[in-house]
Each structure stands twice: as C-alpha cells, then as structure tokens.
C-alpha positions as CSV (number, residue, x, y, z in Angstrom):
1,M,-3.1,14.7,-12.0
2,V,-0.9,11.7,-12.8
3,H,2.8,12.0,-13.0
4,F,5.3,9.4,-14.0
5,S,8.6,8.1,-12.7
6,T,11.7,8.2,-14.8
7,D,11.1,4.5,-15.8
8,G,7.5,5.4,-16.9
9,R,5.5,4.1,-14.0
10,P,2.6,6.2,-12.8
11,L,3.1,7.8,-9.4
12,P,0.6,9.2,-6.9
13,S,0.0,12.9,-6.6
14,P,-0.5,13.6,-2.9
15,T,-3.2,16.1,-1.9
16,P,-3.5,17.9,1.4
17,I,-5.5,15.0,2.8
18,T,-3.3,12.2,1.6
19,A,0.1,14.0,2.2
20,P,0.6,12.5,5.7
21,Y,0.2,9.0,4.3
22,F,2.8,9.6,1.6
23,D,5.1,11.5,4.0
24,G,5.0,8.5,6.3
25,L,5.9,6.2,3.4
26,R,8.8,8.5,2.5
27,E,10.1,7.9,6.1
28,H,9.5,4.2,5.7
29,R,6.6,4.3,8.2
30,L,3.0,3.1,7.5
31,V,0.5,5.6,9.0
32,L,-3.2,5.5,8.5
33,Q,-6.2,7.4,9.9
34,R,-7.9,6.0,12.9
35,C,-11.4,7.0,14.0
36,P,-11.8,6.7,17.8
37,R,-15.1,4.9,17.3
38,H,-14.6,2.8,14.2
39,G,-10.9,2.2,13.9
40,Y,-8.5,2.5,11.0
41,F,-9.7,3.4,7.5
42,F,-8.0,3.6,4.2
43,Y,-7.9,5.4,1.7
44,P,-7.2,8.8,3.3
45,R,-10.2,11.1,3.5
46,G,-11.4,14.0,5.5
47,R,-14.1,12.1,7.5
48,C,-14.6,8.6,8.9
49,P,-16.4,6.6,6.2
50,V,-18.7,5.1,8.9
51,C,-19.8,8.0,11.2
52,L,-18.5,10.9,9.2
53,G,-16.6,12.2,12.2
54,D,-13.6,14.4,11.7
55,D,-11.9,13.7,15.0
56,W,-9.7,10.9,13.6
57,E,-5.9,10.8,14.2
58,W,-2.9,9.6,12.1
59,E,-1.4,6.5,13.7
60,E,1.6,4.3,12.9
61,L,1.0,0.7,12.2
62,S,3.4,-2.2,12.3
63,G,3.2,-3.1,8.6
64,Q,2.9,-6.7,9.5
65,G,0.0,-8.8,8.0
66,T,-1.2,-11.7,6.0
67,V,-2.1,-12.1,2.3
68,Y,-5.9,-12.2,2.1
69,S,-6.0,-12.6,-1.7
70,F,-3.7,-11.9,-4.7
71,T,-3.6,-11.8,-8.5
72,V,-0.7,-12.2,-10.9
73,D,-0.4,-9.8,-13.8
74,R,1.0,-11.8,-16.7
75,A,-0.4,-9.7,-19.6
76,G,1.1,-6.3,-18.9
77,H,-1.8,-4.0,-19.8
78,D,0.2,-1.0,-18.8
79,P,3.2,-0.6,-21.1
80,A,5.1,1.1,-18.3
81,L,5.0,-2.1,-16.3
82,A,5.9,-4.5,-19.1
83,S,9.5,-5.0,-17.8
84,R,8.1,-6.1,-14.4
85,I,5.9,-8.9,-15.7
86,P,4.9,-11.2,-14.1
87,F,4.2,-9.5,-10.8
88,A,1.8,-10.2,-8.0
89,I,-0.6,-7.7,-6.5
90,A,-1.8,-8.7,-3.0
91,L,-4.6,-7.7,-0.7
92,V,-3.1,-7.7,2.8
93,D,-4.9,-7.8,6.1
94,L,-2.7,-5.9,8.5
95,D,-2.4,-7.2,12.0
96,E,-4.2,-4.0,13.2
97,G,-7.2,-4.7,11.1
98,P,-7.3,-2.6,7.9
99,R,-6.8,-4.2,4.4
100,L,-4.4,-2.6,2.0
101,V,-3.2,-3.5,-1.5
102,G,0.4,-3.5,-2.8
103,N,2.8,-5.3,-5.1
104,M,4.6,-8.3,-3.7
105,V,8.4,-7.9,-3.7
106,D,11.4,-10.0,-2.9
107,C,9.7,-13.3,-3.9
108,E,8.7,-15.2,-7.0
109,V,5.1,-14.9,-8.0
110,G,4.6,-18.6,-7.7
111,D,5.6,-18.4,-4.0
112,V,2.8,-16.0,-3.1
113,A,0.0,-17.7,-1.2
114,V,-3.2,-16.8,0.7
115,G,-2.3,-16.7,4.4
116,M,1.4,-15.8,3.8
117,A,2.9,-13.6,6.5
118,V,4.2,-10.4,5.0
119,E,5.6,-7.0,6.1
120,A,5.6,-3.6,4.5
121,A,8.3,-2.9,1.9
122,Y,9.1,0.6,0.8
123,E,10.4,1.5,-2.7
124,D,11.9,4.9,-3.1
125,I,11.5,6.1,-6.6
126,D,11.9,9.7,-7.9
127,N,11.2,11.5,-4.6
128,T,8.2,9.3,-4.0
129,T,7.9,6.1,-1.9
130,L,5.6,3.3,-2.9
131,L,4.2,0.7,-0.5
132,G,4.6,-3.0,-1.3
133,F,4.8,-6.2,0.8
134,R,7.5,-8.9,1.2
135,P,7.3,-12.3,2.8
136,V,8.4,-12.5,6.4
137,G,11.2,-14.9,7.2
C-alpha cells in the first residue's frame, strides 16, 4: 500500500522484513542485510538472493560511496515531484560493496558526475526518513 507525505510525495510502507532498514534510516543510520557467504544485499528480503540462506545479519554501513551512474528528471512525470524538477537520481556504489539508488541533494544537477564521492543524506518527512546522497567535501 502506498501512502503519501503532506507535500504529496509517495512514501514507503515498511513491512516486517523491511522495517529494520527504515528504522535505521529514521535514526540516520544506513543498515543493510549481510549474508556471511555472499556479503551485503539490497533490497531487504527474507533470504540471501544468492544462496537462499536465512542466517544473514543487519549491519551498519558508512554511507560513503561514489556515483556509478545517474539520470536527471527534467520532465516531472509524477505531479507530486513537479516542484522539485530538475532533480538527479543516482546509482551509488557504497564503499562496502552494495549499490543503492537515491536522489542527489545539496548540489546542482549539473554538478553531479560519475565517480563523484558522496555520502548518505537523510530527509525526515512525515515520520518517515528517506535516503539520498550528497557530495563529500
């Protein structure tokens, strides 16, 4: 089920499996599941996507990484995001290995570049915290 923020943006609806991830974000910590054999994986799920093991643990990551790729939304297909256009959405390779996606914040879209060093940025909105990334330095 999708619910929306007071400004109209869609917000995630945590499930029992995803709740630890969103609880971590609320505390401004990035936590992901880590299989003892295959490492970190994302999106949250009940079993490792490689070996199907269920002996994974939630672990905190640094939130540091580099932009692997990005796109800029200039069209605003979602009316709830129209006031934010243009905005950049980046694929980020975290220093610990996994790749995550998030909006770039605290920079102009023209300044986003592949290889840019970034860190996790947390946006608290309507009792939910969203993950984004900001340039380092």
